[in-house]
C-alpha positions, 0 to 999 in steps of 0.5 A, spaced: 499 499 500 502 507 498 503 512 503 496 515 501 493 509 504 497 509 511 495 517 511 488 515 511 488 510 516 492 515 521 486 520 519 481 515 521 485 513 528 485 521 529 478 522 528 476 516 532 479 518 538 477 525 538 470 523 537 471 519 543 474 524 548 468 529 547 463 526 551 469 526 557 469 533 557 465 536 562 461 533 568 455 529 564 450 527 569 446 520 568 440 524 565 444 529 561 447 523 557 440 521 555 440 526 550 446 525 546 444 517 547 438 519 543 443 523 538 447 517 537 441 512 536 440 516 530 447 516 528 447 508 528 440 508 525 443 512 519 449 509 518 446 502 517 440 505 513 444 511 509 451 507 508 452 500 509 445 497 507 445 501 500 452 499 499 451 492 500 444 491 496 447 493 490 451 487 490 447 482 494 441 484 491 435 478 494 440 475 499 441 482 503 437 480 509 441 474 511 447 477 513 443 483 516 439 478 520 445 475 522 449 481 525 442 483 528 441 476 532 449 476 534 448 482 538 441 480 540 444 473 543 450 476 546 446 481 550 440 476 552 444 470 554 451 472 555 452 480 557 447 480 563 450 480 570 448 483 576 448 490 577 455 492 580 453 498 584 447 494 587 442 499 586 435 497 584 434 502 579 426 503 576 425 496 580 430 492 576 435 487 579 439 486 573 443 491 569 445 490 561 451 493 560 449 497 554 456 500 554 459 493 553 454 491 548 455 497 544 463 496 544 463 489 541 458 491 536 461 498 533 468 495 534 466 489 529 463 494 524 470 498 525 474 492 523 469 491 517 471 498 515 478 496 515 476 490 510 472 495 506 477 500 505 483 495 503 478 492 498 476 498 495 483 501 495 485 497 489 479 500 485 480 508 484 473 509 482 471 506 489 476 508 494 475 515 494 468 514 496 469 509 501 474 512 505 470 519 505 464 515 508 468 511 513 472 518 515 466 522 515 462 517 520 468 515 524 467 521 529 460 521 531 460 513 531 466 514 536 462 519 540 456 515 540 460 509 543 463 514 548 456 516 550 454 509 551 460 507 556 459 513 560 451 512 560 453 505 563 457 508 568 464 507 565 470 511 569 473 516 564 480 513 565 477 506 562 473 510 557 479 513 554 483 507 554 478 503 551 477 509 545 484 508 544 483 501 542 477 502 538 481 508 534 485 502 532 480 497 530 479 500 523 487 500 521 487 493 524 482 491 520 485 494 514 492 491 515 488 484 516 485 484 510 491 486 506 495 480 509 490 475 509 484 477 504 487 480 498 483 476 494 476 478 497 471 479 492 466 484 492 460 479 495 464 478 501 466 485 502 458 487 501 456 481 506 461 483 511 458 490 511 451 488 511 453 484 517 455 490 521 449 494 519 445 488 523 449 489 529 448 497 529 441 496 528 441 491 534 444 496 538 440 502 536 433 498 537 434 494 543 439 498 547 438 505 545 431 507 543 428 504 550 433 509 554 429 515 550 423 513 553 426 515 560 425 522 559 417 522 560 417 529 562 421 532 556 419 527 550 420 532 545 428 533 546 430 526 545 426 525 539 429 531 536 436 529 538 434 522 534 432 526 528 438 530 528 443 524 528 439 521 523 439 528 519 447 528 520 448 521 517 443 522 511 447 529 510 454 525 510 451 520 505 449 525 500 456 528 501 460 521 500 455 519 494 
């Protein structure tokens, strides 16, 4: 790969880490985090519906549903049967004795997608007519993705220092995915890349619908604010898809 390839990967690392650090600035209360959580839900839904699914649909056609469903069920099963533990704080919030670790589930799902971004970048780099669009799409949504993930980890009561460390690892996932693809999947077909992107879209949909959207319902006395934030996130990614396209 040429110098331009590594420069894009460096820009992705910087963009991802910057986006993840923004929610760590200032003192965000649990309640105040729910508004950016609504925004992050719009980001994830928009990334799935405006970027990833359309990109995969042209190649997979009638087979699009299978990888999307597989990604959705992967996160659902992880959340439902593996990542459910007693509340570490011991609090009985809203009458629930157990707490689903939204931050951990989101980290797995979004990091998985970030790895697949690396696959898409490497696969498209060999095709000049696609490489610019794919690279722009990845780098454009990387900051809001990292912001959304950091917000969810803070909502899940992760310490700031822990969030900073894990966001540093997250920033490296796309370059890692790109290098792994370059080393082991040099001959990956367009169908494989499309299926991988569709699979990661399913993980986004699962995180958004099962973890984020239910959080929005907590602000019963401010119904419009989370709804507005959700649509702002959707609009942000929609505009990004127009620019990238």
